[in-house]
C-alpha positions in Angstrom: -10.3 19.3 -13.3 -7.0 19.8 -11.5 -6.8 21.6 -8.2 -3.5 23.5 -8.0 -2.4 23.7 -4.4 0.5 25.8 -5.5 0.7 27.2 -9.1 3.3 25.4 -11.1 5.8 27.9 -12.7 5.7 28.4 -16.4 8.6 27.0 -18.4 11.0 29.8 -19.4 10.8 30.8 -23.0 14.6 30.4 -23.2 15.6 27.9 -20.5 19.2 27.4 -19.6 20.9 24.7 -21.6 21.0 21.3 -20.0 23.7 18.7 -20.2 23.0 15.8 -22.6 21.0 13.1 -20.9 20.0 15.2 -18.0 16.4 15.6 -17.0 16.2 19.1 -15.3 12.4 19.2 -15.0 10.7 16.1 -13.8 6.9 15.5 -13.3 6.4 13.1 -10.4 3.0 11.6 -9.7 1.9 10.6 -6.2 -1.1 10.0 -3.9 -1.7 10.7 -0.2 -3.1 7.3 0.8 0.1 5.3 1.5 3.9 5.4 1.3 4.0 6.7 -2.2 3.5 10.2 -0.9 6.6 10.0 1.3 8.6 8.4 -1.5 7.7 11.2 -3.9 8.6 14.0 -1.4 11.9 12.4 -0.6 12.6 12.0 -4.3 11.7 15.6 -5.1 14.0 16.7 -2.2 16.8 14.6 -3.5 16.4 15.7 -7.1 16.2 19.3 -6.0 19.5 19.0 -4.2 20.9 18.1 -7.6 19.4 21.1 -9.4 16.3 19.4 -10.7 12.9 21.1 -10.7 9.9 18.9 -9.8 6.2 19.1 -10.3 4.4 16.8 -7.8 1.1 15.9 -9.4 -1.3 14.1 -6.9 -4.2 11.8 -7.6 -6.9 10.6 -5.2 -8.1 12.1 -1.9 -6.5 15.5 -1.2 -3.5 15.6 1.1 -3.6 16.6 4.7 -2.5 20.2 5.4 0.8 19.0 7.0 1.7 17.0 3.9 0.8 19.8 1.6 2.9 22.2 3.6 5.9 19.9 3.5 5.6 19.8 -0.3 5.3 23.6 -0.5 8.5 23.9 1.6 10.6 22.0 -1.0 12.8 24.7 -2.7 12.6 23.3 -6.2 9.2 21.6 -6.3 5.6 22.6 -7.0 2.4 20.8 -6.0 -0.8 20.2 -8.0 -3.7 17.8 -7.2 -6.1 16.2 -9.6 -9.7 15.1 -8.7 -9.5 12.3 -11.3 -9.1 9.7 -8.5 -6.8 6.8 -7.7 -5.7 4.5 -10.5 -6.5 1.4 -8.4 -9.7 2.5 -6.8 -13.0 0.8 -7.6 -14.3 4.0 -9.2 -11.2 4.8 -11.1 -11.7 6.9 -14.2 -8.9 6.0 -16.5 -9.8 8.6 -19.2 -9.9 11.4 -16.6 -6.6 10.4 -15.1 -4.9 10.3 -18.5 -6.4 13.7 -19.4 -5.2 15.3 -16.2 -1.7 14.0 -16.6 -1.6 15.0 -20.3 -2.7 18.5 -19.4 0.0 18.9 -16.8 2.6 17.6 -19.2 1.5 20.1 -21.9 1.4 23.0 -19.5 4.6 22.3 -17.4 6.6 20.7 -20.2 8.9 18.4 -18.2 12.0 16.7 -19.6 10.8 13.4 -18.1 7.7 11.9 -16.4 8.2 9.7 -13.3 5.0 7.8 -12.7 4.4 6.3 -9.3 1.3 4.6 -10.7 2.3 2.8 -14.0 -1.3 2.4 -15.1 -1.3 6.2 -15.8 1.1 5.4 -18.8 -1.3 2.9 -20.4 -3.0 5.4 -22.7 -0.5 8.3 -22.4 0.6 9.7 -25.8 3.6 12.0 -25.2 7.1 12.2 -26.7 8.5 12.8 -23.2 10.4 9.8 -21.7 8.4 7.9 -19.1 9.8 6.1 -16.1 7.3 3.9 -14.2 7.9 3.1 -10.5 5.9 0.0 -9.5 5.4 0.2 -5.8 2.7 -2.3 -5.5 -0.3 -3.6 -7.6 -3.5 -5.4 -7.1 -2.4 -8.5 -9.1 0.8 -9.2 -7.1 -1.2 -8.3 -3.9 -3.8 -10.9 -4.7 -1.1 -13.6 -5.4 0.6 -12.9 -2.1 -2.5 -12.5 0.1 -5.1 -14.8 -1.5 -2.9 -17.3 -3.3 -5.6 -18.0 -5.9 -6.1 -16.9 -9.6 -6.9 -13.2 -10.0 -10.7 -12.7 -10.2 -12.0 -11.9 -13.7 -13.3 -8.5 -12.6 -9.7 -7.5 -11.7 -8.3 -8.4 -15.1 -8.9 -5.0 -16.7 -7.0 -3.3 -13.9 -4.1 -5.7 -14.2 -4.0 -5.3 -18.0 -3.9 -1.5 -17.7 -0.9 -1.8 -15.4 0.7 -4.2 -17.9 0.2 -1.6 -20.7 1.7 1.1 -18.6 4.8 -1.0 -17.8 5.2 -1.8 -21.5 4.9 1.9 -22.4 7.6 3.0 -19.9 11.2 3.4 -21.0 12.3 2.0 -17.6 10.4 0.2 -14.7 11.6 0.8 -11.2 10.8 -1.6 -8.3 11.9 -1.2 -4.6 13.2 -4.8 -4.1 14.4 -7.8 -6.1 11.8 -9.9 -4.4 9.0 -7.7 -5.6 10.6 -7.5 -9.0 10.4 -11.3 -9.2 6.7 -11.2 -8.2 6.0 -8.5 -10.8 7.7 -10.6 -13.6 5.5 -13.6 -12.6 2.5 -11.4 -13.4 3.6 -9.1 -16.2 6.3 -11.1 -18.0 10.0 -10.4 -18.5 10.1 -6.6 -18.0 13.5 -6.3 -19.6 13.9 -2.6 -18.6 13.3 -3.3 -14.9 15.6 -1.7 -12.4 15.8 -2.3 -8.6 16.1 1.0 -6.6 15.3 0.4 -2.9 13.2 2.9 -1.0 14.9 5.3 1.5 14.6 7.0 4.8 16.3 10.0 6.2 19.0 9.3 8.8 18.1 10.0 12.5 20.4 10.9 15.3 20.0 10.0 19.0 19.2 6.8 20.8 15.9 5.0 20.9 14.2 5.6 24.2 13.4 1.9 24.6 10.0 2.5 26.1 8.1 -0.7 26.9 5.5 -0.8 24.2 5.1 -2.2 20.7 4.4 0.0 17.7 3.1 -0.7 14.2 2.1 1.6 11.4 0.2 0.7 8.2 -3.0 1.1 6.2 -4.8 -1.4 8.4 -7.8 -1.7 6.2 -5.6 -3.4 3.7 -5.9 -7.2 4.3 -2.3 -7.6 3.2 -1.1 -5.7 6.3 -2.8 -8.4 8.4 -4.2 -6.3 11.2 -6.2 -9.4 12.4 -3.0 -11.3 13.2 -1.4 -8.4 15.1 -4.6 -7.7 17.0 -4.9 -11.3 18.1 -1.2 -11.3 19.1 -1.8 -8.2 21.2 -4.0 -10.2 23.5 -0.9 -12.4 24.2 1.7 -9.7 24.4 3.0 -8.6 27.8 3.6 -5.1 26.5 0.8 -2.9 25.0 0.6 -2.8 21.2 -0.2 0.5 19.5 -1.3 0.5 15.8 -1.1 3.7 13.9 -2.8 4.2 10.6 -6.2 4.3 9.1 -8.7 1.6 9.8 -11.1 2.6 7.0 -10.2 2.7 3.3 -11.2 5.5 0.9 -14.0 3.2 -0.4 -15.4 2.4 3.1 -13.7 -0.9 3.8 -13.1 -1.1 7.6 -11.2 -3.3 10.1 -12.0 -3.4 13.8 -9.5 -4.0 16.7 -10.3 -5.8 19.9 -7.0 -6.0 21.7 -4.5 -3.5 20.2 -4.7 0.2 20.8 -5.8 2.0 17.6 -4.1 5.4 17.2 -5.6 6.3 13.8 -3.8 8.2 11.1 -1.1 10.2 12.8 1.0 13.1 11.4 4.3 12.0 10.1 6.2 13.8 12.8 4.2 12.0 15.5 4.8 8.6 13.9 8.6 9.3 13.8 8.5 10.4 17.4 6.7 7.2 18.5 9.1 5.1 16.5 12.0 6.7 18.4 10.4 5.8 21.7 9.0 2.3 21.0 11.4 -0.5 21.9 9.8 -2.9 19.4 8.3 -2.3 16.0 6.2 -5.0 14.4 5.1 -5.6 10.8 2.9 -8.7 10.3 2.3 -8.0 6.5 1.7 -10.8 4.1 2.5 -8.4 1.2 5.2 -5.8 1.2 7.0 -4.7 -2.0 9.5 -2.9 0.3 8.2 -2.0 3.8 9.0 1.6 4.3 7.6 1.7 7.9 10.1 -1.0 8.9 13.0 1.0 7.5 11.9 4.1 9.3 11.5 2.2 12.6 15.0 0.7 12.1 16.4 4.1 11.4 14.8 5.3 14.7 16.5 2.5 16.6 13.6 0.0 17.3 14.1 -3.7 17.3 12.1 -5.3 14.4 9.7 -8.2 14.5 8.6 -9.0 10.9 6.5 -11.5 8.9 8.8 -14.0 7.2 8.1 -13.0 3.6 10.6 -12.7 0.7 10.9 -8.9 0.8 11.7 -8.7 4.5 14.2 -11.6 4.2 16.0 -9.8 1.4 16.4 -6.6 3.3 16.5 -7.6 7.0 18.0 -11.1 7.2 20.1 -11.3 10.4 18.7 -8.0 11.6 15.1 -8.8 12.7 13.1 -11.5 14.4 11.0 -13.3 11.8 7.6 -15.1 12.3 5.4 -17.0 9.9 2.8 -14.8 8.3 -0.6 -15.0 10.0 0.7 -16.8 13.1 -0.5 -14.7 16.0 0.9 -16.9 18.8 4.3 -16.9 17.1 4.2 -13.2 16.7 3.3 -12.7 20.4 6.1 -15.1 21.4 8.7 -13.2 19.4 7.5 -9.9 20.9 7.6 -11.3 24.4 11.1 -12.8 23.9 12.4 -9.4 23.0 10.5 -7.7 25.8 12.1 -10.1 28.3 15.7 -9.8 26.9 17.2 -6.3 26.9 20.5 -7.5 25.4 18.8 -9.3 22.6 16.6 -6.3 21.9 19.6 -3.9 21.7 21.5 -6.3 19.5 18.7 -6.6 17.0 18.1 -2.9 17.0 21.7 -2.1 16.4 21.8 -4.6 13.5 18.7 -3.1 12.0 20.0 0.4 12.3 23.2 -0.6 10.5 21.2 -2.1 7.7 19.0 1.0 7.5 22.1 3.1 6.9 22.4 1.5 3.5 19.1 3.0 2.4 19.7 6.7 2.5 17.8 9.3 0.6 20.9 10.6 -1.2 21.7 7.2 -2.5 18.2 6.7 -3.7 18.2 10.0 -5.5 21.5 9.2 -7.3 20.1 5.8 -8.4 16.9 7.3 -9.7 18.9 10.0 -11.5 20.9 7.2 -13.2 17.6 5.5 -14.3 16.3 8.9 -15.6 19.5 9.3 -17.6 19.0 5.8 -19.2 15.5 6.8 -20.2 16.7 10.1 -21.6 19.3 8.3 -23.6 16.6 6.3 -25.4 14.7 9.3 -26.7 
């Protein structure tokens, strides 16, 4: 069953002609658990500015009212939500997800399908071109976080993602580092394209308030809440961690030293980033790291785990610490807290880097990938 939060318009019996290779109606999948929701909304907005209609089809837990309202406010987008569940959840129902997606394709009749969960393409039978955006996956997560062979009971999930990637006309990843990790798991992926994530530009100066801010799904072991919580005991400034501590399946992390803020509305997160002098991400696994980009856009100085993705994007514009090293993390925070000039210098560099990752540029790059996919059909 699919719950329509806003009815999708019917396709016109005689739609206006479209230019060759243009996708004028695009179905975009999303969820409301992590950064994919923000990516999908920004993409729909960018495509709408270019005359493209979008159906946002969500899977998993229903969105918060604020997020649903933001989707409804998009001038050329519609929102529908399926109760078929998340593709990566323990109770994932692949058949129900495929059926929900197929039903929306048949009813809404898009020119192209942009899947933010490649596994959804594994068993999809449609003549419509499919672009699969791989934002993360359990197999690359396991390699980065655990460093051991993937457990046998995760093989079916990995194989479904592999089939979805093979089914897609184009595969989009948000960084070259993550693309390399994906190829180590899934093979050559000859149709892979790197399109970095984006954040809207912000005006005004960062307030530089003396506190440290971090935002993530902290129940995810890859975000390394434990390292940041341990570092908080050694930091001279208070550390505030925004984001859920409990997963949809009940997995939970406890904090002893940092201040837990819970899942905050997007506007409150943005406001806090604009006030925090320092933003920290201790993640062992980040295919891109949208929160770091948003914090840099807001003018915060960055302290990041030294992982390939962050090096690719933020080399020379952030303080780097070894993953999992709580004392080193605290030392980097304290060094910035004690040195206003250094803090401002790093923040300015990060903001300059962030300016390269605008929403308009991302939309243009995705449109080019969509055109490639249309050309092959």
